[in-house]
MDAnalysis code that builds the backbone (N, CA, C; Angstrom):
import MDAnalysis as mda
import numpy as np

u = mda.Universe.empty(282, n_residues=94, atom_resindex=np.repeat(np.arange(94), 3), trajectory=True)
u.add_TopologyAttr("name", ["N", "CA", "C"] * 94)
u.add_TopologyAttr("resid", np.arange(1, 95))
u.add_TopologyAttr("resname", ["MET", "LYS", "VAL", "TYR", "VAL", "PHE", "SER", "LEU", "ALA", "ALA", "GLY", "LEU", "LEU", "VAL", "GLY", "VAL", "VAL", "TYR", "ASN", "LEU", "LEU", "SER", "VAL", "ARG", "SER", "PRO", "ALA", "PRO", "PRO", "LEU", "VAL", "ALA", "LEU", "VAL", "GLY", "LEU", "LEU", "GLY", "ILE", "LEU", "VAL", "GLY", "GLU", "GLN", "ILE", "ILE", "PRO", "VAL", "THR", "LYS", "LEU", "LEU", "ILE", "GLY", "GLY", "SER", "SER", "PHE", "SER", "GLU", "ALA", "PHE", "HIS", "LEU", "SER", "SER", "CYS", "ASP", "SER", "HIS", "ILE", "PHE", "GLY", "MET", "LEU", "PRO", "GLY", "ARG", "ARG", "THR", "VAL", "GLY", "PRO", "ILE", "ASP", "GLY", "LEU", "LYS", "ASN", "GLN", "GLU", "LYS", "GLN", "ALA"])
u.atoms.positions = np.array([
    [-124.271, -116.523, 71.669],
    [-125.616, -117.024, 71.889],
    [-125.587, -118.308, 72.726],
    [-124.547, -119.117, 72.517],
    [-124.424, -120.379, 73.234],
    [-124.337, -120.157, 74.746],
    [-123.664, -119.078, 75.161],
    [-123.514, -118.787, 76.579],
    [-124.883, -118.536, 77.221],
    [-125.767, -117.844, 76.500],
    [-127.091, -117.552, 77.040],
    [-127.922, -118.822, 77.176],
    [-127.799, -119.722, 76.225],
    [-128.544, -120.983, 76.291],
    [-128.041, -121.825, 77.466],
    [-126.711, -121.889, 77.629],
    [-126.151, -122.647, 78.754],
    [-126.532, -122.008, 80.085],
    [-126.546, -120.679, 80.129],
    [-126.940, -119.986, 81.349],
    [-128.394, -120.284, 81.701],
    [-129.259, -120.263, 80.707],
    [-130.667, -120.590, 80.943],
    [-130.809, -122.033, 81.407],
    [-130.079, -122.954, 80.780],
    [-130.142, -124.367, 81.169],
    [-129.657, -124.553, 82.607],
    [-128.580, -123.868, 82.978],
    [-128.069, -123.965, 84.349],
    [-129.094, -123.407, 85.330],
    [-129.732, -122.296, 84.968],
    [-130.767, -121.719, 85.826],
    [-131.950, -122.655, 86.009],
    [-132.347, -123.317, 84.918],
    [-133.443, -124.288, 85.015],
    [-133.062, -125.452, 85.928],
    [-131.826, -125.911, 85.793],
    [-131.348, -127.008, 86.635],
    [-131.352, -126.600, 88.111],
    [-130.888, -125.395, 88.403],
    [-130.884, -124.908, 89.780],
    [-132.313, -124.792, 90.302],
    [-133.228, -124.335, 89.447],
    [-134.631, -124.248, 89.846],
    [-135.202, -125.605, 90.212],
    [-134.857, -126.617, 89.442],
    [-135.319, -127.979, 89.735],
    [-134.723, -128.463, 91.057],
    [-133.429, -128.210, 91.257],
    [-132.780, -128.627, 92.503],
    [-133.412, -127.901, 93.693],
    [-133.685, -126.597, 93.557],
    [-134.345, -125.844, 94.629],
    [-135.687, -126.478, 94.973],
    [-136.449, -126.853, 93.942],
    [-137.747, -127.464, 94.173],
    [-137.591, -128.792, 94.908],
    [-136.620, -129.603, 94.503],
    [-136.395, -130.894, 95.156],
    [-135.976, -130.724, 96.616],
    [-135.255, -129.644, 96.908],
    [-134.806, -129.378, 98.277],
    [-135.819, -128.560, 99.075],
    [-136.927, -128.208, 98.437],
    [-137.972, -127.383, 99.068],
    [-137.432, -126.038, 99.526],
    [-136.612, -125.412, 98.699],
    [-136.065, -124.079, 98.969],
    [-136.758, -123.110, 98.027],
    [-137.275, -122.015, 98.586],
    [-137.953, -121.023, 97.768],
    [-136.925, -120.079, 97.158],
    [-137.230, -119.546, 96.008],
    [-136.352, -118.583, 95.361],
    [-136.883, -117.183, 95.621],
    [-136.106, -116.202, 95.950],
    [-134.655, -116.290, 96.117],
    [-134.310, -117.084, 97.370],
    [-133.215, -117.767, 97.295],
    [-132.786, -118.643, 98.382],
    [-132.394, -117.821, 99.605],
    [-132.521, -118.400, 100.780],
    [-132.009, -117.732, 101.976],
    [-130.512, -117.449, 101.802],
    [-130.008, -116.391, 102.415],
    [-128.614, -115.986, 102.190],
    [-127.587, -117.096, 102.387],
    [-127.733, -117.915, 103.416],
    [-126.749, -118.972, 103.644],
    [-126.787, -120.007, 102.526],
    [-127.980, -120.380, 102.084],
    [-128.101, -121.345, 100.986],
    [-127.485, -120.770, 99.714],
    [-127.742, -119.485, 99.450],
    [-127.199, -118.844, 98.258],
    [-125.677, -118.776, 98.317],
    [-125.114, -118.455, 99.481],
    [-123.660, -118.375, 99.603],
    [-123.000, -119.738, 99.426],
    [-123.608, -120.773, 99.985],
    [-123.066, -122.121, 99.819],
    [-123.120, -122.516, 98.342],
    [-124.214, -122.142, 97.664],
    [-124.321, -122.415, 96.234],
    [-123.267, -121.685, 95.428],
    [-123.005, -120.418, 95.771],
    [-121.962, -119.667, 95.073],
    [-120.581, -120.272, 95.314],
    [-120.330, -120.719, 96.534],
    [-119.059, -121.389, 96.819],
    [-118.919, -122.642, 95.962],
    [-120.010, -123.385, 95.820],
    [-119.984, -124.571, 94.970],
    [-119.680, -124.227, 93.525],
    [-120.221, -123.119, 93.045],
    [-119.935, -122.690, 91.682],
    [-118.462, -122.352, 91.530],
    [-117.911, -121.577, 92.470],
    [-116.498, -121.190, 92.387],
    [-115.564, -122.395, 92.438],
    [-115.857, -123.321, 93.338],
    [-115.020, -124.526, 93.448],
    [-115.195, -125.404, 92.213],
    [-116.429, -125.518, 91.737],
    [-116.695, -126.333, 90.556],
    [-115.966, -125.846, 89.316],
    [-115.800, -124.531, 89.203],
    [-115.064, -123.972, 88.064],
    [-113.600, -124.385, 88.079],
    [-113.072, -124.680, 89.248],
    [-111.648, -124.995, 89.364],
    [-111.342, -126.484, 89.294],
    [-112.365, -127.323, 89.310],
    [-112.135, -128.771, 89.331],
    [-111.385, -129.244, 88.091],
    [-111.799, -128.802, 86.920],
    [-111.170, -129.285, 85.678],
    [-109.714, -128.839, 85.561],
    [-109.382, -127.541, 85.740],
    [-107.966, -127.171, 85.617],
    [-107.072, -127.850, 86.647],
    [-107.558, -127.963, 87.884],
    [-106.741, -128.612, 88.920],
    [-106.576, -130.097, 88.611],
    [-107.641, -130.756, 88.171],
    [-107.568, -132.179, 87.844],
    [-106.590, -132.428, 86.695],
    [-106.601, -131.566, 85.684],
    [-105.654, -131.711, 84.568],
    [-104.211, -131.651, 85.056],
    [-103.943, -130.709, 85.966],
    [-102.588, -130.595, 86.500],
    [-102.231, -131.780, 87.390],
    [-103.215, -132.286, 88.161],
    [-102.950, -133.459, 88.999],
    [-102.636, -134.681, 88.144],
    [-103.377, -134.838, 87.051],
    [-103.113, -135.958, 86.135],
    [-101.734, -135.810, 85.501],
    [-101.321, -134.558, 85.279],
    [-100.005, -134.283, 84.703],
    [-98.855, -134.506, 85.667],
    [-99.157, -134.838, 86.924],
    [-98.104, -135.170, 87.878],
    [-97.833, -134.108, 88.922],
    [-98.570, -133.019, 88.935],
    [-98.367, -131.979, 89.941],
    [-98.958, -132.411, 91.277],
    [-98.400, -131.861, 92.354],
    [-99.013, -132.082, 93.668],
    [-100.256, -131.207, 93.752],
    [-101.107, -131.476, 94.759],
    [-102.335, -130.703, 94.868],
    [-102.042, -129.228, 95.115],
    [-101.109, -128.928, 96.023],
    [-100.817, -127.522, 96.319],
    [-100.233, -126.810, 95.097],
    [-99.401, -127.502, 94.340],
    [-98.839, -126.915, 93.122],
    [-99.936, -126.692, 92.079],
    [-100.828, -127.669, 91.915],
    [-101.937, -127.535, 90.964],
    [-102.856, -126.407, 91.387],
    [-103.125, -126.282, 92.681],
    [-103.970, -125.213, 93.207],
    [-103.361, -123.852, 92.895],
    [-102.048, -123.732, 93.090],
    [-101.360, -122.465, 92.847],
    [-101.261, -122.152, 91.350],
    [-100.899, -123.138, 90.543],
    [-100.723, -122.906, 89.107],
    [-102.030, -122.537, 88.402],
    [-103.141, -123.028, 88.889],
    [-104.414, -122.700, 88.253],
    [-105.054, -121.452, 88.860],
    [-104.326, -120.750, 89.736],
    [-104.776, -119.494, 90.366],
    [-106.089, -119.656, 91.128],
    [-106.267, -120.799, 91.764],
    [-107.496, -121.042, 92.522],
    [-107.651, -120.071, 93.674],
    [-106.559, -119.764, 94.369],
    [-106.681, -118.904, 95.543],
    [-107.233, -117.534, 95.182],
    [-106.724, -116.927, 94.116],
    [-107.226, -115.599, 93.755],
    [-108.624, -115.678, 93.144],
    [-108.945, -116.785, 92.489],
    [-110.266, -116.912, 91.883],
    [-111.341, -117.168, 92.941],
    [-111.048, -118.034, 93.875],
    [-112.041, -118.392, 94.886],
    [-112.132, -117.332, 95.978],
    [-110.990, -116.841, 96.460],
    [-110.989, -115.929, 97.593],
    [-110.907, -114.462, 97.191],
    [-110.575, -114.163, 95.957],
    [-110.400, -112.780, 95.526],
    [-109.099, -112.226, 96.067],
    [-108.906, -110.926, 95.913],
    [-107.704, -110.285, 96.440],
    [-107.873, -110.121, 97.943],
    [-107.080, -110.859, 98.694],
    [-107.180, -110.819, 100.143],
    [-106.489, -109.566, 100.686],
    [-106.951, -109.061, 101.828],
    [-106.322, -107.870, 102.413],
    [-104.846, -108.130, 102.686],
    [-104.030, -107.137, 102.407],
    [-102.595, -107.264, 102.658],
    [-101.829, -107.868, 101.505],
    [-102.522, -108.309, 100.458],
    [-101.837, -108.882, 99.291],
    [-101.974, -107.902, 98.149],
    [-100.858, -107.490, 97.625],
    [-100.870, -106.549, 96.522],
    [-100.138, -107.156, 95.347],
    [-100.567, -106.777, 94.139],
    [-99.853, -107.263, 92.955],
    [-98.508, -106.563, 92.859],
    [-98.453, -105.281, 93.204],
    [-97.204, -104.528, 93.260],
    [-97.159, -103.857, 94.612],
    [-96.193, -104.256, 95.406],
    [-96.071, -103.674, 96.727],
    [-95.489, -102.274, 96.666],
    [-95.524, -101.546, 97.778],
    [-95.026, -100.181, 97.779],
    [-93.535, -100.106, 97.448],
    [-92.751, -101.061, 97.933],
    [-91.317, -101.044, 97.632],
    [-91.087, -101.399, 96.168],
    [-91.822, -102.388, 95.653],
    [-91.701, -102.748, 94.249],
    [-92.092, -101.581, 93.351],
    [-93.121, -100.856, 93.759],
    [-93.566, -99.704, 92.986],
    [-92.483, -98.638, 92.909],
    [-91.781, -98.414, 94.036],
    [-90.690, -97.441, 94.043],
    [-89.550, -97.898, 93.149],
    [-89.225, -99.180, 93.189],
    [-88.154, -99.705, 92.342],
    [-88.496, -99.526, 90.870],
    [-89.769, -99.773, 90.505],
    [-90.178, -99.617, 89.118],
    [-90.109, -98.156, 88.688],
    [-90.449, -97.221, 89.588],
    [-90.377, -95.802, 89.252],
    [-88.935, -95.365, 89.063],
    [-88.019, -95.905, 89.891],
    [-86.605, -95.545, 89.775],
    [-86.034, -96.061, 88.458],
    [-86.447, -97.243, 88.027],
    [-85.954, -97.809, 86.773],
    [-86.424, -96.972, 85.578],
    [-87.649, -96.417, 85.664],
    [-88.186, -95.630, 84.562],
    [-87.529, -94.260, 84.483],
    [-87.022, -93.758, 85.606],
    [-86.440, -92.406, 85.617],
    [-85.066, -92.352, 84.997],
])
């Protein structure tokens, strides 16, 4: 139930910000995409900051908190199991 209350509160906050910026809802596509990017980056601030405080470099903190896959998704050409790895796993099972 708490998630729904927080979601409603976040929606109300966004509505207020839209009004202050004189943006009508639904937002124009570019405004909406920039807002979504802000949400994705904002979700990663706390985990990355914790790792930075712990002494990690920024690139290490970015990698350890899986920011690249969270923000960018699965990029073309990147596979969790490549074709050669898949063959090796099949040979081990046989």
